[in-house]
FILUM-158016 format. One record per residue: residue in three letters; y, x, z of N, C-alpha, C, O, CB in turn. Coordinates in steps of 0.02 Angstrom, whole numbers, plus 50000, padded with zeros to 5 digits. Glycine has a CB too. Layout:
<sites>
SITE zator   npy   npx   npz  capy  capx  capz   cpy   cpx   cpz   opy   opx   opz  cbpy  cbpx  cbpz
SITE   Ala     Y     X     Z     Y     X     Z     Y     X     Z     Y     X     Z     Y     X     Z
...
</sites>
This chain:
<sites>
SITE zator   npy   npx   npz  capy  capx  capz   cpy   cpx   cpz   opy   opx   opz  cbpy  cbpx  cbpz
SITE   Met 52384 53206 46401 52390 53210 46329 52459 53186 46307 52491 53216 46263 52335 53170 46295
SITE   Met 52481 53132 46336 52547 53105 46319 52601 53155 46336 52649 53164 46299 52560 53038 46355
SITE   Ser 52592 53187 46392 52641 53237 46414 52643 53296 46365 52697 53320 46347 52625 53262 46485
SITE   Asn 52585 53318 46344 52582 53374 46295 52615 53355 46229 52650 53395 46199 52509 53394 46283
SITE   Lys 52602 53294 46206 52633 53271 46144 52709 53269 46151 52745 53289 46106 52607 53201 46124
SITE   Arg 52731 53246 46208 52804 53241 46219 52835 53311 46222 52889 53322 46195 52819 53202 46285
SITE   Ile 52801 53358 46254 52826 53427 46257 52828 53457 46187 52877 53490 46169 52780 53471 46303
SITE   Gln 52776 53445 46147 52776 53470 46078 52833 53440 46038 52867 53474 45999 52709 53454 46044
SITE   Glu 52845 53376 46049 52899 53342 46014 52966 53372 46033 53008 53385 45990 52898 53267 46029
SITE   Leu 52976 53384 46097 53039 53415 46120 53048 53485 46093 53103 53505 46075 53041 53416 46197
SITE   Glu 52994 53523 46090 52997 53591 46062 53017 53588 45988 53056 53629 45964 52929 53627 46070
SITE   Leu 52989 53540 45953 53007 53533 45882 53080 53513 45873 53114 53537 45828 52961 53481 45849
SITE   Val 53104 53470 45917 53174 53449 45913 53219 53509 45925 53269 53518 45891 53189 53392 45963
SITE   Met 53202 53550 45975 53242 53610 45989 53239 53658 45930 53290 53688 45912 53216 53645 46053
SITE   Glu 53181 53666 45899 53174 53709 45840 53215 53681 45783 53247 53718 45746 53100 53716 45820
SITE   Phe 53212 53615 45775 53250 53583 45721 53325 53597 45729 53359 53610 45680 53237 53508 45719
SITE   Glu 53350 53593 45790 53421 53605 45801 53441 53676 45779 53495 53686 45751 53438 53595 45875
SITE   Lys 53398 53725 45792 53412 53794 45769 53412 53797 45693 53457 53827 45663 53359 53843 45798
SITE   Val 53362 53767 45663 53355 53768 45590 53411 53729 45558 53437 53747 45505 53286 53740 45569
SITE   Glu 53431 53674 45590 53484 53632 45562 53549 53671 45557 53587 53662 45510 53494 53569 45604
SITE   Glu 53564 53714 45605 53624 53755 45601 53623 53799 45539 53673 53805 45504 53631 53799 45664
SITE   Cys 53565 53828 45525 53558 53869 45464 53569 53825 45403 53604 53844 45356 53487 53902 45461
SITE   Phe 53538 53766 45402 53545 53721 45345 53617 53697 45335 53640 53691 45279 53499 53662 45352
SITE   Lys 53651 53685 45390 53721 53663 45384 53762 53718 45351 53805 53704 45309 53750 53646 45454
SITE   Glu 53750 53780 45371 53786 53836 45340 53769 53842 45266 53813 53849 45224 53770 53902 45377
SITE   Val 53705 53840 45250 53683 53845 45180 53710 53786 45140 53735 53795 45085 53605 53848 45176
SITE   Ser 53704 53727 45167 53727 53666 45133 53802 53669 45121 53826 53650 45067 53709 53604 45175
SITE   Ser 53839 53690 45170 53912 53696 45163 53930 53746 45108 53974 53733 45068 53944 53716 45229
SITE   Trp 53895 53802 45107 53908 53853 45055 53892 53825 44986 53930 53835 44939 53867 53917 45069
SITE   Ile 53836 53790 44981 53817 53761 44916 53871 53713 44892 53892 53716 44834 53749 53724 44922
SITE   Glu 53894 53669 44936 53943 53618 44917 54012 53648 44902 54044 53630 44853 53949 53566 44971
SITE   Asn 54034 53695 44944 54102 53721 44939 54111 53781 44893 54166 53794 44869 54126 53739 45007
SITE   Val 54057 53817 44881 54062 53878 44840 54013 53875 44781 54033 53880 44723 54049 53940 44882
SITE   Gly 53950 53866 44797 53897 53872 44748 53903 53826 44688 53902 53848 44631 53833 53860 44780
SITE   Lys 53910 53762 44701 53914 53714 44646 53977 53725 44603 53975 53718 44542 53914 53642 44673
SITE   Lys 54032 53743 44636 54094 53756 44599 54086 53816 44553 54108 53815 44496 54152 53767 44647
SITE   Arg 54055 53868 44579 54046 53928 44537 53998 53916 44479 54008 53943 44425 54020 53986 44580
SITE   Leu 53946 53876 44491 53901 53859 44436 53937 53820 44381 53926 53832 44322 53841 53818 44462
SITE   Lys 53981 53775 44401 54020 53737 44352 54065 53782 44311 54077 53770 44252 54062 53683 44386
SITE   Glu 54091 53836 44342 54135 53882 44307 54098 53919 44251 54130 53942 44203 54164 53932 44356
SITE   Thr 54033 53925 44257 53995 53962 44206 53972 53918 44149 53936 53941 44104 53935 53996 44238
SITE   Ile 53992 53855 44149 53972 53810 44095 54001 53833 44029 53966 53837 43979 53993 53737 44110
SITE   Asn 54065 53849 44028 54099 53871 43967 54106 53947 43969 54149 53974 44003 54168 53838 43960
SITE   Leu 54063 53980 43933 54065 54053 43930 54112 54074 43874 54121 54039 43824 53995 54082 43919
SITE   Asp 54143 54133 43883 54192 54157 43835 54161 54172 43767 54100 54179 43760 54225 54219 43862
SITE   Asp 54206 54177 43717 54184 54185 43647 54175 54257 43625 54145 54269 43573 54232 54152 43602
SITE   Ser 54200 54305 43663 54192 54374 43642 54139 54408 43685 54128 54390 43742 54260 54413 43647
SITE   Leu 54106 54457 43655 54054 54493 43691 54083 54528 43753 54053 54528 43806 54020 54545 43645
SITE   Glu 54141 54557 43746 54173 54592 43802 54186 54544 43860 54170 54560 43918 54239 54625 43779
SITE   Met 54214 54486 43846 54228 54437 43898 54163 54409 43927 54159 54395 43987 54272 54380 43870
SITE   Leu 54113 54401 43885 54049 54375 43908 54015 54425 43955 53986 54406 44005 54004 54360 43848
SITE   Leu 54019 54489 43938 53991 54541 43981 54026 54542 44049 53994 54553 44101 53995 54610 43948
SITE   Gln 54091 54532 44049 54129 54528 44111 54106 54467 44152 54097 54471 44213 54205 54525 44097
SITE   Ala 54098 54411 44118 54075 54350 44152 54005 54360 44180 53989 54336 44235 54076 54290 44104
SITE   Gln 53963 54395 44143 53895 54409 44166 53897 54453 44229 53859 54441 44276 53854 54443 44111
SITE   Lys 53940 54502 44229 53946 54546 44287 53967 54506 44349 53940 54515 44403 53997 54602 44273
SITE   Gln 54017 54462 44340 54039 54420 44395 53984 54372 44417 53975 54360 44477 54102 54380 44375
SITE   Phe 53947 54345 44369 53894 54299 44386 53839 54335 44425 53810 54306 44471 53865 54267 44323
SITE   Lys 53824 54397 44407 53772 54434 44443 53788 54442 44516 53745 54436 44559 53762 54503 44411
SITE   Glu 53851 54455 44532 53872 54460 44602 53864 54393 44637 53837 54389 44692 53945 54485 44607
SITE   Phe 53887 54340 44604 53878 54272 44632 53804 54257 44640 53784 54229 44691 53912 54220 44586
SITE   Asp 53764 54274 44590 53692 54260 44591 53659 54295 44650 53614 54267 44681 53660 54283 44525
SITE   Arg 53680 54356 44664 53651 54393 44721 53664 54355 44786 53619 54346 44826 53681 54465 44725
SITE   Val 53726 54334 44796 53744 54297 44857 53709 54230 44859 53681 54210 44910 53821 54288 44861
SITE   Ala 53710 54193 44803 53679 54127 44799 53603 54132 44812 53575 54090 44846 53692 54094 44731
SITE   Ser 53572 54183 44785 53500 54192 44795 53484 54205 44869 53433 54183 44894 53473 54249 44752
SITE   Glu 53529 54239 44902 53520 54252 44974 53524 54186 45013 53485 54174 45059 53573 54302 45000
SITE   Tyr 53572 54143 44995 53576 54078 45028 53514 54036 45013 53488 54003 45058 53639 54040 45005
SITE   Cys 53490 54038 44952 53429 54001 44934 53370 54026 44975 53330 53987 45001 53413 54008 44859
SITE   Lys 53365 54092 44981 53310 54122 45020 53314 54100 45093 53263 54083 45123 53312 54198 45014
SITE   Arg 53374 54102 45122 53382 54082 45192 53362 54009 45202 53329 53992 45250 53455 54093 45215
SITE   Gly 53382 53966 45155 53364 53896 45160 53290 53885 45153 53261 53844 45189 53401 53857 45107
SITE   Gln 53258 53921 45107 53186 53914 45098 53147 53939 45158 53096 53910 45177 53164 53951 45035
SITE   Glu 53171 53993 45189 53138 54018 45250 53144 53968 45307 53096 53958 45345 53169 54086 45271
SITE   Ala 53202 53936 45312 53210 53885 45364 53163 53826 45352 53135 53799 45399 53284 53861 45366
SITE   Leu 53156 53807 45288 53109 53752 45273 53038 53771 45292 53001 53729 45318 53113 53735 45198
SITE   Lys 53019 53833 45279 52951 53854 45296 52939 53849 45371 52885 53831 45393 52939 53927 45272
SITE   Lys 52990 53865 45411 52983 53860 45483 52968 53789 45504 52934 53777 45554 53047 53885 45518
SITE   Met 52994 53742 45466 52985 53673 45485 52923 53641 45454 52912 53581 45464 53046 53634 45465
SITE   Asn 52884 53678 45418 52823 53651 45388 52775 53625 45442 52734 53581 45428 52788 53703 45346
SITE   Gln 52781 53652 45502 52736 53629 45556 52748 53555 45572 52705 53523 45603 52747 53671 45618
SITE   Trp 52805 53528 45552 52819 53458 45566 52770 53412 45528 52759 53355 45549 52890 53441 45547
SITE   Glu 52743 53436 45474 52696 53395 45435 52635 53375 45476 52602 53325 45462 52675 53432 45372
SITE   Asp 52619 53415 45527 52560 53402 45568 52571 53349 45621 52524 53326 45654 52536 53465 45600
SITE   Phe 52633 53329 45630 52649 53281 45682 52668 53214 45651 52703 53211 45601 52706 53307 45727
SITE   Ser 52644 53161 45682 52659 53095 45656 52698 53053 45706 52693 52992 45707 52594 53058 45636
SITE   Phe 52737 53086 45748 52777 53050 45797 52831 53009 45762 52863 53033 45716 52809 53099 45848
SITE   Val 52839 52949 45785 52891 52907 45757 52959 52936 45774 53006 52931 45734 52886 52835 45785
SITE   Asp 52966 52968 45832 53029 52994 45855 53057 53050 45812 53117 53062 45813 53022 53019 45925
SITE   Val 53015 53084 45773 53040 53140 45732 53053 53119 45660 53070 53161 45618 52989 53197 45734
SITE   His 53045 53055 45645 53056 53032 45577 53126 53047 45552 53135 53069 45495 53043 52957 45573
SITE   Ser 53176 53036 45593 53245 53048 45572 53256 53122 45556 53295 53139 45511 53295 53026 45626
SITE   Tyr 53222 53166 45592 53228 53238 45578 53195 53255 45511 53220 53297 45473 53196 53279 45634
SITE   Arg 53139 53223 45497 53106 53234 45433 53149 53212 45375 53152 53245 45323 53039 53197 45431
SITE   Val 53184 53156 45385 53229 53131 45332 53285 53182 45320 53302 53196 45262 53260 53063 45353
SITE   Lys 53314 53209 45373 53366 53260 45366 53338 53322 45330 53370 53350 45286 53395 53280 45434
SITE   Leu 53279 53343 45351 53248 53402 45318 53237 53389 45244 53248 53434 45203 53181 53419 45352
SITE   Gln 53214 53330 45228 53202 53312 45158 53267 53316 45118 53268 53341 45062 53171 53243 45152
SITE   Ala 53321 53290 45147 53386 53292 45113 53409 53364 45103 53433 53382 45049 53439 53252 45154
SITE   Tyr 53403 53405 45155 53421 53476 45148 53378 53510 45095 53402 53548 45054 53414 53513 45216
SITE   Gly 53313 53495 45098 53266 53525 45050 53282 53505 44978 53278 53547 44933 53195 53506 45067
SITE   Asp 53298 53442 44968 53315 53418 44901 53379 53451 44875 53382 53472 44817 53324 53341 44901
SITE   Gln 53429 53457 44918 53492 53490 44898 53478 53563 44880 53503 53588 44830 53545 53485 44954
SITE   Leu 53440 53596 44922 53424 53666 44910 53385 53675 44845 53401 53720 44806 53384 53695 44969
SITE   Glu 53335 53634 44835 53295 53639 44774 53337 53627 44711 53330 53663 44662 53237 53589 44776
SITE   Glu 53380 53577 44714 53423 53562 44656 53469 53621 44641 53477 53640 44583 53464 53498 44670
SITE   Phe 53499 53649 44693 53545 53705 44682 53507 53766 44655 53530 53798 44607 53581 53723 44747
SITE   Cys 53451 53782 44685 53412 53841 44663 53388 53833 44590 53387 53881 44552 53351 53853 44709
SITE   Thr 53370 53772 44572 53349 53759 44503 53408 53769 44455 53401 53800 44403 53322 53687 44496
SITE   Gln 53467 53743 44474 53526 53752 44432 53546 53826 44428 53567 53849 44375 53585 53711 44459
SITE   Leu 53538 53861 44482 53553 53933 44482 53507 53969 44433 53529 54011 44395 53545 53963 44553
SITE   Asp 53442 53954 44435 53394 53984 44389 53412 53969 44316 53410 54013 44274 53323 53960 44405
SITE   Lys 53428 53906 44303 53446 53886 44235 53509 53923 44211 53512 53946 44154 53456 53810 44231
SITE   Thr 53558 53928 44254 53620 53962 44236 53608 54036 44225 53635 54065 44178 53674 53952 44290
SITE   Arg 53568 54066 44268 53551 54137 44260 53519 54149 44192 53537 54196 44157 53503 54160 44317
SITE   His 53472 54106 44174 53438 54112 44110 53487 54102 44051 53485 54139 44002 53381 54061 44105
SITE   Arg 53530 54051 44057 53578 54036 44004 53627 54094 43993 53641 54112 43936 53616 53972 44019
SITE   Val 53652 54122 44048 53699 54179 44042 53664 54238 44009 53693 54270 43965 53727 54199 44112
SITE   Cys 53604 54253 44031 53567 54309 44002 53553 54299 43928 53563 54345 43888 53500 54319 44040
SITE   Glu 53531 54240 43910 53516 54226 43840 53579 54226 43797 53577 54248 43740 53481 54158 43834
SITE   Thr 53634 54202 43824 53697 54202 43787 53720 54273 43774 53742 54290 43719 53751 54163 43825
SITE   Val 53715 54316 43824 53734 54387 43815 53689 54419 43763 53713 54455 43719 53729 54425 43882
SITE   Arg 53624 54407 43767 53578 54436 43718 53595 54412 43647 53594 54452 43600 53506 54418 43734
SITE   Leu 53611 54349 43640 53629 54321 43575 53693 54353 43548 53696 54372 43490 53637 54245 43579
SITE   Tyr 53743 54359 43590 53806 54390 43569 53796 54463 43552 53827 54488 43504 53859 54382 43624
SITE   Glu 53755 54498 43590 53740 54568 43574 53706 54574 43506 53721 54619 43466 53696 54600 43629
SITE   Phe 53659 54528 43493 53626 54527 43428 53676 54515 43372 53676 54552 43322 53571 54474 43427
SITE   Phe 53718 54465 43379 53767 54450 43328 53817 54508 43318 53839 54521 43263 53806 54386 43345
SITE   Asp 53833 54541 43372 53879 54599 43368 53846 54655 43327 53879 54686 43286 53898 54625 43438
SITE   Lys 53781 54667 43338 53745 54717 43299 53741 54697 43226 53750 54739 43182 53675 54728 43327
SITE   Val 53728 54634 43213 53726 54609 43144 53793 54618 43110 53798 54641 43053 53704 54535 43141
SITE   Arg 53846 54600 43146 53914 54606 43120 53930 54680 43104 53959 54695 43052 53966 54578 43170
SITE   Gln 53911 54724 43149 53923 54795 43137 53882 54820 43077 53906 54861 43038 53905 54836 43200
SITE   Gly 53821 54795 43071 53779 54814 43014 53808 54790 42949 53806 54826 42899 53709 54786 43023
SITE   Ile 53836 54731 42948 53867 54704 42887 53929 54744 42869 53940 54760 42811 53886 54629 42896
SITE   Cys 53968 54761 42920 54029 54802 42908 54010 54870 42879 54042 54894 42832 54069 54811 42974
SITE   Cys 53958 54901 42907 53936 54967 42882 53910 54961 42811 53922 55005 42770 53882 54996 42928
SITE   Thr 53874 54907 42796 53847 54897 42729 53904 54885 42681 53902 54912 42625 53797 54837 42729
SITE   Glu 53954 54847 42699 54012 54834 42655 54050 54899 42642 54072 54911 42585 54059 54782 42686
SITE   Glu 54057 54941 42692 54092 55005 42683 54053 55051 42635 54082 55087 42594 54102 55041 42750
SITE   Gly 53986 55048 42641 53944 55088 42597 53948 55065 42525 53948 55106 42479 53871 55086 42621
SITE   Val 53952 55000 42515 53957 54972 42447 54025 54989 42417 54028 55003 42357 53947 54895 42448
SITE   Lys 54079 54989 42455 54145 55005 42430 54152 55078 42411 54192 55095 42366 54196 54987 42483
SITE   Ser 54113 55122 42443 54120 55194 42430 54092 55214 42365 54094 55273 42347 54089 55234 42483
</sites>
């Protein structure tokens, strides 16, 4: 029984090393690219045309970022089997997984919030643009 537990533990450690490589790549991308790009979208432009351009750029970033989020979440799912083991020796791996998971969750949440904010801002600017056009048309009609 002890031998079987030890073999299972070693298999988990080997699996963790594979998953950790994926997490290191995802984590590095989040830190070096993802967070910086999210910060860039804090101040959106004041014109509808510039906002639509920013939205287009954000959509491309969002596609790539969502792929990294998906890869990270799939790696976490692979490691869910660790919950069934209570070996003291794997505690440090669980701590690392938790840190990766927290970073991933925080980034994905911020991505969702930014996606929503960009979409709502564009919708608001489009609405105001229609209102502005309607007012201009009404003023022209009154002048005629």
